[in-house]
OpenMM code with the backbone's topology and positions (N, CA, C; nanometers):
from openmm import Vec3, app, unit

residues = "MET THR ALA ARG LEU PHE GLY CYS ALA ARG SER ASP MET ALA ALA ARG PRO ALA LYS GLN SER PHE ASN GLU ALA ILE GLU ALA ALA VAL GLN ALA ALA ILE THR ARG ALA LEU PRO ALA LEU ARG ARG ALA ILE ASP SER ALA VAL ALA ALA ARG VAL HIS ALA LYS ALA PRO ALA ALA PRO ARG ARG ILE ALA ARG ARG ASN VAL ALA VAL PRO ARG ALA GLY ALA ILE THR ARG TRP VAL ALA ASP HIS ARG ALA ARG ARG VAL PRO THR PHE VAL ILE GLU ALA THR GLY LEU ASP THR LYS LYS ARG ILE VAL ALA ARG TYR GLY GLU ASN ALA ALA PHE ALA LYS GLY LYS PRO LEU PRO HIS VAL LYS LEU ALA GLN ALA PRO ALA GLU PRO THR LYS ALA GLU ARG VAL VAL LYS ALA ARG PRO PRO ILE VAL ARG LYS ALA GLY ALA PRO LYS".split()
positions = [
    Vec3(0.3359, -7.8065, -4.3686),
    Vec3(0.4312, -7.9018, -4.4175),
    Vec3(0.4563, -8.0096, -4.3136),
    Vec3(0.4659, -7.9731, -4.1872),
    Vec3(0.4892, -8.0703, -4.0807),
    Vec3(0.3700, -8.1614, -4.0661),
    Vec3(0.2506, -8.1061, -4.0836),
    Vec3(0.1303, -8.1875, -4.0722),
    Vec3(0.1277, -8.2959, -4.1798),
    Vec3(0.1775, -8.2655, -4.2965),
    Vec3(0.1804, -8.3651, -4.4031),
    Vec3(0.2817, -8.4737, -4.3733),
    Vec3(0.3926, -8.4376, -4.3079),
    Vec3(0.4944, -8.5372, -4.2772),
    Vec3(0.4436, -8.6397, -4.1767),
    Vec3(0.3631, -8.5966, -4.0803),
    Vec3(0.3147, -8.6883, -3.9783),
    Vec3(0.1830, -8.7545, -4.0168),
    Vec3(0.1322, -8.7266, -4.1314),
    Vec3(0.0146, -8.7946, -4.1822),
    Vec3(-0.1163, -8.7365, -4.1350),
    Vec3(-0.1178, -8.6185, -4.0807),
    Vec3(-0.2429, -8.5583, -4.0379),
    Vec3(-0.2559, -8.4238, -4.1065),
    Vec3(-0.3597, -8.4095, -4.1795),
    Vec3(-0.3825, -8.2839, -4.2492),
    Vec3(-0.4856, -8.2048, -4.1714),
    Vec3(-0.4563, -8.0811, -4.1373),
    Vec3(-0.5493, -7.9970, -4.0610),
    Vec3(-0.6144, -7.9016, -4.1580),
    Vec3(-0.7435, -7.9095, -4.1641),
    Vec3(-0.8145, -7.8238, -4.2580),
    Vec3(-0.8437, -7.6868, -4.1994),
    Vec3(-0.8389, -7.6745, -4.0626),
    Vec3(-0.8722, -7.5459, -4.0015),
    Vec3(-0.7564, -7.4476, -4.0039),
    Vec3(-0.6375, -7.4932, -4.0361),
    Vec3(-0.5232, -7.4042, -4.0451),
    Vec3(-0.5299, -7.3291, -4.1782),
    Vec3(-0.4989, -7.2023, -4.1724),
    Vec3(-0.5021, -7.1211, -4.2940),
    Vec3(-0.3856, -7.1582, -4.3843),
    Vec3(-0.4053, -7.1444, -4.5094),
    Vec3(-0.2972, -7.1733, -4.6043),
    Vec3(-0.1910, -7.0667, -4.5904),
    Vec3(-0.0664, -7.1099, -4.5813),
    Vec3(0.0432, -7.0166, -4.5607),
    Vec3(0.1227, -7.0024, -4.6900),
    Vec3(0.1698, -6.8834, -4.7130),
    Vec3(0.2576, -6.8685, -4.8298),
    Vec3(0.3904, -6.9392, -4.8039),
    Vec3(0.4593, -6.9720, -4.9073),
    Vec3(0.5841, -7.0468, -4.8963),
    Vec3(0.6903, -6.9683, -4.8219),
    Vec3(0.6984, -6.8394, -4.8432),
    Vec3(0.7989, -6.7584, -4.7749),
    Vec3(0.7308, -6.6880, -4.6582),
    Vec3(0.7583, -6.7370, -4.5360),
    Vec3(0.6971, -6.6780, -4.4159),
    Vec3(0.8026, -6.6758, -4.3053),
    Vec3(0.8106, -6.5652, -4.2352),
    Vec3(0.9115, -6.5555, -4.1297),
    Vec3(0.8629, -6.6295, -4.0049),
    Vec3(0.9526, -6.6498, -3.9138),
    Vec3(0.9212, -6.7202, -3.7897),
    Vec3(0.8183, -6.6433, -3.7084),
    Vec3(0.8310, -6.5113, -3.6953),
    Vec3(0.7357, -6.4288, -3.6198),
    Vec3(0.5971, -6.4332, -3.6813),
    Vec3(0.5901, -6.4316, -3.8127),
    Vec3(0.4599, -6.4379, -3.8782),
    Vec3(0.3929, -6.5715, -3.8524),
    Vec3(0.4700, -6.6785, -3.8502),
    Vec3(0.4144, -6.8117, -3.8247),
    Vec3(0.3578, -6.8191, -3.6828),
    Vec3(0.4291, -6.7638, -3.5850),
    Vec3(0.3816, -6.7638, -3.4459),
    Vec3(0.2570, -6.6779, -3.4331),
    Vec3(0.2589, -6.5632, -3.4972),
    Vec3(0.1434, -6.4738, -3.4921),
    Vec3(0.0191, -6.5398, -3.5513),
    Vec3(0.0355, -6.6102, -3.6613),
    Vec3(-0.0774, -6.6783, -3.7242),
    Vec3(-0.1311, -6.7896, -3.6340),
    Vec3(-0.0435, -6.8643, -3.5690),
    Vec3(-0.0857, -6.9727, -3.4798),
    Vec3(-0.1593, -6.9180, -3.3579),
    Vec3(-0.1100, -6.8081, -3.3007),
    Vec3(-0.1758, -6.7464, -3.1855),
    Vec3(-0.3118, -6.6924, -3.2255),
    Vec3(-0.3199, -6.6298, -3.3404),
    Vec3(-0.4472, -6.5764, -3.3887),
    Vec3(-0.5493, -6.6882, -3.4080),
    Vec3(-0.5065, -6.8008, -3.4613),
    Vec3(-0.5978, -6.9141, -3.4817),
    Vec3(-0.6449, -6.9691, -3.3465),
    Vec3(-0.5547, -6.9769, -3.2476),
    Vec3(-0.5922, -7.0271, -3.1148),
    Vec3(-0.6905, -6.9329, -3.0469),
    Vec3(-0.6698, -6.8037, -3.0590),
    Vec3(-0.7599, -6.7058, -2.9983),
    Vec3(-0.8970, -6.7130, -3.0644),
    Vec3(-0.8993, -6.7287, -3.1954),
    Vec3(-1.0258, -6.7382, -3.2673),
    Vec3(-1.1064, -6.8596, -3.2211),
    Vec3(-1.0394, -6.9711, -3.1955),
    Vec3(-1.1086, -7.0916, -3.1485),
    Vec3(-1.1521, -7.0782, -3.0030),
    Vec3(-1.0724, -7.0124, -2.9177),
    Vec3(-1.1017, -7.0065, -2.7740),
    Vec3(-1.1957, -6.8931, -2.7360),
    Vec3(-1.2087, -6.7916, -2.8188),
    Vec3(-1.2876, -6.6749, -2.7842),
    Vec3(-1.4347, -6.7053, -2.7544),
    Vec3(-1.5059, -6.7846, -2.8316),
    Vec3(-1.6458, -6.8135, -2.7984),
    Vec3(-1.6623, -6.8836, -2.6631),
    Vec3(-1.5720, -6.9757, -2.6323),
    Vec3(-1.5798, -7.0454, -2.5030),
    Vec3(-1.5545, -6.9483, -2.3879),
    Vec3(-1.4602, -6.8556, -2.4039),
    Vec3(-1.4333, -6.7553, -2.3008),
    Vec3(-1.5536, -6.6638, -2.2810),
    Vec3(-1.6163, -6.6224, -2.3891),
    Vec3(-1.7340, -6.5369, -2.3783),
    Vec3(-1.8472, -6.6073, -2.3029),
    Vec3(-1.8703, -6.7345, -2.3343),
    Vec3(-1.9755, -6.8087, -2.2652),
    Vec3(-1.9448, -6.8208, -2.1160),
    Vec3(-1.8186, -6.8477, -2.0811),
    Vec3(-1.7804, -6.8630, -1.9397),
    Vec3(-1.7972, -6.7316, -1.8640),
    Vec3(-1.7573, -6.6210, -1.9237),
    Vec3(-1.7701, -6.4899, -1.8589),
    Vec3(-1.9165, -6.4532, -1.8426),
    Vec3(-1.9978, -6.4772, -1.9470),
    Vec3(-2.1404, -6.4458, -1.9380),
    Vec3(-2.2098, -6.5268, -1.8285),
    Vec3(-2.1763, -6.6553, -1.8183),
    Vec3(-2.2395, -6.7377, -1.7146),
    Vec3(-2.1938, -6.6955, -1.5747),
    Vec3(-2.0670, -6.6564, -1.5585),
    Vec3(-2.0178, -6.6110, -1.4279),
    Vec3(-2.0857, -6.4812, -1.3864),
    Vec3(-2.1020, -6.3885, -1.4805),
    Vec3(-2.1682, -6.2613, -1.4502),
    Vec3(-2.3142, -6.2853, -1.4161),
    Vec3(-2.3809, -6.3717, -1.4911),
    Vec3(-2.5222, -6.4009, -1.4644),
    Vec3(-2.5385, -6.4660, -1.3270),
    Vec3(-2.4492, -6.5571, -1.2921),
    Vec3(-2.4573, -6.6223, -1.1610),
    Vec3(-2.4326, -6.5226, -1.0493),
    Vec3(-2.3416, -6.4317, -1.0687),
    Vec3(-2.3102, -6.3330, -0.9655),
    Vec3(-2.4256, -6.2342, -0.9474),
    Vec3(-2.4838, -6.1899, -1.0566),
    Vec3(-2.5971, -6.0977, -1.0483),
    Vec3(-2.7154, -6.1670, -0.9827),
    Vec3(-2.7373, -6.2919, -1.0185),
    Vec3(-2.8492, -6.3669, -0.9614),
    Vec3(-2.8280, -6.3909, -0.8120),
    Vec3(-2.7040, -6.4160, -0.7707),
    Vec3(-2.6753, -6.4418, -0.6288),
    Vec3(-2.6864, -6.3145, -0.5463),
    Vec3(-2.6523, -6.2003, -0.6001),
    Vec3(-2.6535, -6.0755, -0.5243),
    Vec3(-2.7920, -6.0130, -0.5158),
    Vec3(-2.8806, -6.0439, -0.6071),
    Vec3(-3.0104, -5.9770, -0.6139),
    Vec3(-3.0920, -5.9920, -0.4852),
    Vec3(-3.1129, -6.1122, -0.4293),
    Vec3(-3.1986, -6.1216, -0.3113),
    Vec3(-3.1293, -6.0840, -0.1810),
    Vec3(-2.9984, -6.0742, -0.1799),
    Vec3(-2.9257, -6.0468, -0.0560),
    Vec3(-2.9501, -5.9036, -0.0099),
    Vec3(-2.9563, -5.8861, 0.1208),
    Vec3(-2.9747, -5.7534, 0.1791),
    Vec3(-2.8431, -5.6761, 0.1699),
    Vec3(-2.8499, -5.5453, 0.1626),
    Vec3(-2.7251, -5.4680, 0.1560),
    Vec3(-2.6453, -5.4838, 0.2851),
    Vec3(-2.5170, -5.4920, 0.2702),
    Vec3(-2.4307, -5.5096, 0.3869),
    Vec3(-2.4183, -5.3807, 0.4649),
    Vec3(-2.4103, -5.3965, 0.5969),
    Vec3(-2.3900, -5.2797, 0.6820),
    Vec3(-2.2422, -5.2577, 0.7006),
    Vec3(-2.2042, -5.1347, 0.7045),
    Vec3(-2.0639, -5.1003, 0.7231),
    Vec3(-2.0306, -5.1162, 0.8714),
    Vec3(-1.9207, -5.1859, 0.8985),
    Vec3(-1.8788, -5.2068, 1.0367),
    Vec3(-1.8365, -5.0744, 1.0980),
    Vec3(-1.8837, -5.0498, 1.2202),
    Vec3(-1.8488, -4.9255, 1.2891),
    Vec3(-1.7592, -4.9597, 1.4069),
    Vec3(-1.6620, -4.8767, 1.4276),
    Vec3(-1.5715, -4.8950, 1.5410),
    Vec3(-1.5715, -4.7697, 1.6264),
    Vec3(-1.5481, -4.7898, 1.7534),
    Vec3(-1.5353, -4.6800, 1.8484),
    Vec3(-1.6558, -4.5860, 1.8459),
    Vec3(-1.7713, -4.6423, 1.8338),
    Vec3(-1.8925, -4.5629, 1.8353),
    Vec3(-1.9628, -4.5902, 1.9670),
    Vec3(-1.9986, -4.4852, 2.0372),
    Vec3(-2.0635, -4.5012, 2.1662),
    Vec3(-2.2019, -4.5625, 2.1481),
    Vec3(-2.2308, -4.6620, 2.2283),
    Vec3(-2.3608, -4.7269, 2.2238),
    Vec3(-2.4508, -4.6547, 2.3231),
    Vec3(-2.5671, -4.6115, 2.2796),
    Vec3(-2.6546, -4.5419, 2.3741),
    Vec3(-2.6989, -4.6368, 2.4861),
    Vec3(-2.7034, -4.5832, 2.6043),
    Vec3(-2.7401, -4.6640, 2.7203),
    Vec3(-2.8900, -4.6911, 2.7187),
    Vec3(-2.9286, -4.7958, 2.7906),
    Vec3(-3.0686, -4.8370, 2.7913),
    Vec3(-3.1575, -4.7293, 2.8523),
    Vec3(-3.1127, -4.6667, 2.9594),
    Vec3(-3.1929, -4.5631, 3.0242),
    Vec3(-3.1033, -4.4566, 3.0831),
    Vec3(-3.1643, -4.3501, 3.1251),
    Vec3(-3.0865, -4.2416, 3.1853),
    Vec3(-3.0445, -4.2813, 3.3266),
    Vec3(-2.9282, -4.2347, 3.3675),
    Vec3(-2.8782, -4.2635, 3.5020),
    Vec3(-2.9499, -4.1713, 3.6000),
    Vec3(-3.0120, -4.2306, 3.7022),
    Vec3(-3.0844, -4.1498, 3.8009),
    Vec3(-3.0218, -4.1592, 3.9386),
    Vec3(-2.9316, -4.2547, 3.9606),
    Vec3(-2.8668, -4.2700, 4.0909),
    Vec3(-2.7199, -4.3011, 4.0669),
    Vec3(-2.6323, -4.2370, 4.1473),
    Vec3(-2.4888, -4.2571, 4.1312),
    Vec3(-2.4227, -4.2513, 4.2666),
    Vec3(-2.3316, -4.3433, 4.2908),
    Vec3(-2.2580, -4.3488, 4.4171),
    Vec3(-2.1107, -4.3278, 4.3865),
    Vec3(-2.0480, -4.2378, 4.4595),
    Vec3(-1.9065, -4.2066, 4.4393),
    Vec3(-1.8219, -4.3069, 4.5166),
    Vec3(-1.8146, -4.4303, 4.4658),
    Vec3(-1.7325, -4.5319, 4.5306),
    Vec3(-1.6131, -4.5662, 4.4426),
    Vec3(-1.5365, -4.6644, 4.4823),
    Vec3(-1.4143, -4.6976, 4.4098),
    Vec3(-1.4441, -4.7587, 4.2723),
    Vec3(-1.5659, -4.8079, 4.2488),
    Vec3(-1.6007, -4.8673, 4.1199),
    Vec3(-1.6541, -4.7656, 4.0202),
    Vec3(-1.6859, -4.6454, 4.0655),
    Vec3(-1.7465, -4.5445, 3.9780),
    Vec3(-1.6483, -4.5055, 3.8680),
    Vec3(-1.6991, -4.4938, 3.7454),
    Vec3(-1.6144, -4.4578, 3.6319),
    Vec3(-1.6308, -4.3117, 3.5949),
    Vec3(-1.7440, -4.2781, 3.5440),
    Vec3(-1.7633, -4.1403, 3.4995),
    Vec3(-1.8684, -4.0732, 3.5865),
    Vec3(-1.8604, -3.9435, 3.5931),
    Vec3(-1.9549, -3.8671, 3.6741),
    Vec3(-2.0711, -3.8276, 3.5834),
    Vec3(-2.1953, -3.8626, 3.6204),
    Vec3(-2.3093, -3.8262, 3.5360),
    Vec3(-2.3294, -3.6753, 3.5310),
    Vec3(-2.3945, -3.6306, 3.4257),
    Vec3(-2.4137, -3.4864, 3.4079),
    Vec3(-2.5026, -3.4265, 3.5165),
    Vec3(-2.5996, -3.5020, 3.5680),
    Vec3(-2.6851, -3.4427, 3.6711),
    Vec3(-2.6070, -3.4183, 3.7997),
    Vec3(-2.5035, -3.4988, 3.8280),
    Vec3(-2.4195, -3.4759, 3.9463),
    Vec3(-2.3293, -3.3550, 3.9230),
    Vec3(-2.2759, -3.3420, 3.8022),
    Vec3(-2.1907, -3.2266, 3.7704),
    Vec3(-2.2717, -3.0975, 3.7817),
    Vec3(-2.3953, -3.0992, 3.7285),
    Vec3(-2.4786, -2.9793, 3.7345),
    Vec3(-2.5193, -2.9460, 3.8775),
    Vec3(-2.5448, -3.0469, 3.9601),
    Vec3(-2.5906, -3.0223, 4.0964),
    Vec3(-2.4776, -2.9755, 4.1876),
    Vec3(-2.3586, -3.0322, 4.1706),
    Vec3(-2.2478, -3.0011, 4.2612),
    Vec3(-2.1553, -2.8926, 4.2082),
    Vec3(-2.1444, -2.8817, 4.0776),
    Vec3(-2.0476, -2.7891, 4.0192),
    Vec3(-1.9085, -2.8494, 4.0137),
    Vec3(-1.8939, -2.9755, 4.0526),
    Vec3(-1.7653, -3.0455, 4.0502),
    Vec3(-1.7678, -3.1463, 3.9354),
    Vec3(-1.6555, -3.1570, 3.8642),
    Vec3(-1.6576, -3.2414, 3.7455),
    Vec3(-1.5769, -3.3699, 3.7563),
    Vec3(-1.5043, -3.3908, 3.8654),
    Vec3(-1.4277, -3.5150, 3.8779),
    Vec3(-1.4692, -3.5908, 4.0019),
    Vec3(-1.4519, -3.7216, 3.9957),
    Vec3(-1.4871, -3.8060, 4.1090),
    Vec3(-1.3994, -3.7720, 4.2300),
    Vec3(-1.2764, -3.7379, 4.2039),
    Vec3(-1.1824, -3.7059, 4.3122),
    Vec3(-1.2302, -3.5838, 4.3917),
    Vec3(-1.2757, -3.4818, 4.3215),
    Vec3(-1.3237, -3.3610, 4.3903),
    Vec3(-1.4544, -3.3887, 4.4650),
    Vec3(-1.5410, -3.4701, 4.4053),
    Vec3(-1.6673, -3.5022, 4.4712),
    Vec3(-1.6423, -3.5824, 4.5988),
    Vec3(-1.5522, -3.6779, 4.5936),
    Vec3(-1.5194, -3.7576, 4.7126),
    Vec3(-1.4538, -3.6702, 4.8180),
    Vec3(-1.3712, -3.5736, 4.7757),
    Vec3(-1.3073, -3.4845, 4.8725),
    Vec3(-1.4106, -3.4007, 4.9466),
    Vec3(-1.5177, -3.3584, 4.8789),
    Vec3(-1.6178, -3.2735, 4.9428),
    Vec3(-1.7258, -3.3546, 5.0155),
    Vec3(-1.7769, -3.4601, 4.9528),
    Vec3(-1.8917, -3.5322, 5.0088),
    Vec3(-1.8539, -3.6646, 5.0750),
    Vec3(-1.7322, -3.7107, 5.0551),
    Vec3(-1.6874, -3.8340, 5.1189),
    Vec3(-1.7079, -3.9560, 5.0301),
    Vec3(-1.6397, -4.0629, 5.0673),
    Vec3(-1.6503, -4.1895, 4.9952),
    Vec3(-1.7909, -4.2453, 5.0117),
    Vec3(-1.8445, -4.3082, 4.9079),
    Vec3(-1.9774, -4.3712, 4.9067),
    Vec3(-2.0919, -4.2714, 4.9234),
    Vec3(-2.0719, -4.1473, 4.8846),
    Vec3(-2.1812, -4.0503, 4.8876),
    Vec3(-2.2753, -4.0832, 4.7721),
    Vec3(-2.4045, -4.0921, 4.8022),
    Vec3(-2.5032, -4.1312, 4.7014),
    Vec3(-2.5769, -4.0072, 4.6510),
    Vec3(-2.5859, -3.9958, 4.5195),
    Vec3(-2.6560, -3.8854, 4.4550),
    Vec3(-2.7735, -3.9435, 4.3769),
    Vec3(-2.8894, -3.8814, 4.3905),
    Vec3(-3.0079, -3.9237, 4.3170),
    Vec3(-3.0628, -3.8039, 4.2422),
    Vec3(-3.1090, -3.8279, 4.1210),
    Vec3(-3.1605, -3.7206, 4.0375),
    Vec3(-3.2920, -3.6699, 4.0970),
    Vec3(-3.3019, -3.5384, 4.1140),
    Vec3(-3.4231, -3.4785, 4.1671),
    Vec3(-3.4295, -3.4760, 4.3204),
    Vec3(-3.3273, -3.5268, 4.3881),
    Vec3(-3.3238, -3.5277, 4.5351),
    Vec3(-3.2170, -3.4294, 4.5825),
    Vec3(-3.2235, -3.3864, 4.7090),
    Vec3(-3.1196, -3.2940, 4.7584),
    Vec3(-2.9845, -3.3641, 4.7661),
    Vec3(-2.8806, -3.2819, 4.7649),
    Vec3(-2.7446, -3.3354, 4.7716),
    Vec3(-2.7185, -3.3959, 4.9088),
    Vec3(-2.6272, -3.4943, 4.9184),
    Vec3(-2.5913, -3.5488, 5.0492),
    Vec3(-2.5168, -3.4437, 5.1309),
    Vec3(-2.5062, -3.4683, 5.2595),
    Vec3(-2.4387, -3.3734, 5.3479),
    Vec3(-2.2911, -3.3654, 5.3137),
    Vec3(-2.2394, -3.2431, 5.3274),
    Vec3(-2.0985, -3.2211, 5.2992),
    Vec3(-2.0170, -3.2811, 5.4128),
    Vec3(-1.9083, -3.3475, 5.3756),
    Vec3(-1.8197, -3.4088, 5.4742),
    Vec3(-1.7522, -3.2985, 5.5545),
    Vec3(-1.7521, -3.3136, 5.6849),
    Vec3(-1.6867, -3.2144, 5.7690),
    Vec3(-1.5365, -3.2216, 5.7483),
    Vec3(-1.4757, -3.1043, 5.7387),
    Vec3(-1.3313, -3.1002, 5.7217),
    Vec3(-1.2653, -3.1416, 5.8514),
    Vec3(-1.1795, -3.2374, 5.8439),
    Vec3(-1.1107, -3.2849, 5.9625),
    Vec3(-0.9818, -3.2067, 5.9794),
    Vec3(-0.9593, -3.1602, 6.0999),
    Vec3(-0.8357, -3.0864, 6.1280),
    Vec3(-0.7206, -3.1856, 6.1265),
    Vec3(-0.6104, -3.1461, 6.0657),
    Vec3(-0.4971, -3.2384, 6.0639),
    Vec3(-0.4466, -3.2621, 6.2054),
    Vec3(-0.4332, -3.3852, 6.2429),
    Vec3(-0.3860, -3.4215, 6.3766),
    Vec3(-0.2369, -3.3916, 6.3860),
    Vec3(-0.1931, -3.3636, 6.5067),
    Vec3(-0.0507, -3.3385, 6.5291),
    Vec3(0.0255, -3.4678, 6.5027),
    Vec3(0.1315, -3.4605, 6.4250),
    Vec3(0.2054, -3.5836, 6.3974),
    Vec3(0.2751, -3.6345, 6.5232),
    Vec3(0.2660, -3.7619, 6.5454),
    Vec3(0.3348, -3.8224, 6.6597),
    Vec3(0.4791, -3.8482, 6.6206),
    Vec3(0.5567, -3.8897, 6.7194),
    Vec3(0.6982, -3.9129, 6.6926),
    Vec3(0.7179, -4.0300, 6.5957),
    Vec3(0.6238, -4.1250, 6.5941),
    Vec3(0.6383, -4.2403, 6.5054),
    Vec3(0.6141, -4.2021, 6.3600),
    Vec3(0.5336, -4.0966, 6.3377),
    Vec3(0.5060, -4.0552, 6.2009),
    Vec3(0.6205, -3.9713, 6.1474),
    Vec3(0.6493, -3.9870, 6.0255),
    Vec3(0.7563, -3.9135, 5.9623),
    Vec3(0.6970, -3.7932, 5.8909),
    Vec3(0.7485, -3.6763, 5.9160),
    Vec3(0.7005, -3.5550, 5.8532),
    Vec3(0.7921, -3.5254, 5.7348),
    Vec3(0.7318, -3.5172, 5.6195),
    Vec3(0.8082, -3.4921, 5.4984),
    Vec3(0.7692, -3.3556, 5.4455),
    Vec3(0.8693, -3.2721, 5.4235),
    Vec3(0.8446, -3.1399, 5.3679),
    Vec3(0.9152, -3.1298, 5.2345),
    Vec3(0.8526, -3.0618, 5.1427),
    Vec3(0.9114, -3.0448, 5.0102),
    Vec3(1.0255, -2.9443, 5.0170),
    Vec3(1.1315, -2.9750, 4.9467),
    Vec3(1.2461, -2.8844, 4.9412),
    Vec3(1.2368, -2.8015, 4.8148),
    Vec3(1.2850, -2.6784, 4.8225),
    Vec3(1.2846, -2.5972, 4.7003),
    Vec3(1.3852, -2.6547, 4.6010),
    Vec3(1.3649, -2.6326, 4.4728),
    Vec3(1.4584, -2.6861, 4.3725),
    Vec3(1.5947, -2.6155, 4.3816),
    Vec3(1.6971, -2.6900, 4.3496),
    Vec3(1.8333, -2.6367, 4.3496),
    Vec3(1.8588, -2.5732, 4.2144),
    Vec3(1.8978, -2.4467, 4.2145),
    Vec3(1.9226, -2.3757, 4.0907),
    Vec3(2.0742, -2.3671, 4.0735),
    Vec3(2.1209, -2.4202, 3.9628),
    Vec3(2.2633, -2.4172, 3.9343),
    Vec3(2.2846, -2.3385, 3.8071),
    Vec3(2.3887, -2.2603, 3.8064),
    Vec3(2.4187, -2.1834, 3.6876),
    Vec3(2.5140, -2.2636, 3.6012),
    Vec3(2.4981, -2.2516, 3.4744),
    Vec3(2.5844, -2.3235, 3.3817),
    Vec3(2.7256, -2.2644, 3.3895),
    Vec3(2.8235, -2.3495, 3.4019),
    Vec3(2.9611, -2.3049, 3.4031),
    Vec3(3.0139, -2.2707, 3.5424),
    Vec3(2.9266, -2.2753, 3.6440),
    Vec3(2.9715, -2.2453, 3.7792),
    Vec3(3.0411, -2.3670, 3.8367),
    Vec3(3.1474, -2.3461, 3.9171),
    Vec3(3.2173, -2.4619, 3.9769),
    Vec3(3.1256, -2.5332, 4.0768),
    Vec3(3.1420, -2.6605, 4.0828),
    Vec3(3.0558, -2.7403, 4.1718),
    Vec3(3.1149, -2.7566, 4.3073),
] * unit.nanometer
topology = app.Topology()
chain = topology.addChain("A")
for resn in residues:
    res = topology.addResidue(resn, chain)
    for name in ("N", "CA", "C"):
        topology.addAtom(name, app.Element.getBySymbol(name[0]), res)
């Protein structure tokens, strides 16, 4: 009826019965719009899927990013020096000495002791006798802990 008032007759609109509720009119208009738009939507979706499949086909599969994975070293460690820059103790030094920390190795063999795989161990550092403390040196002795009972007067 409105189309006739404004002078434009739409032939694609379905004929409506004279008695129609407001909800039915909206439903009919939405249905007509969906019917007109559906072929265009199908074509757009089909072309997007085809483009995506075509773009992915030649690409190599992606590698999963790895974190905190140890990288194998280029070669085996054959020489190690127990200096201030040393980080970890190689297994051949642990097996040869029986000591597993740099601190213990330095205590026994001394600073800058060099270990080579397949060679004899370096000489053991001679134990130095503690020198008598002079008057200028301060001698500190550990005190036993103070044990207090709960509820005892201070």
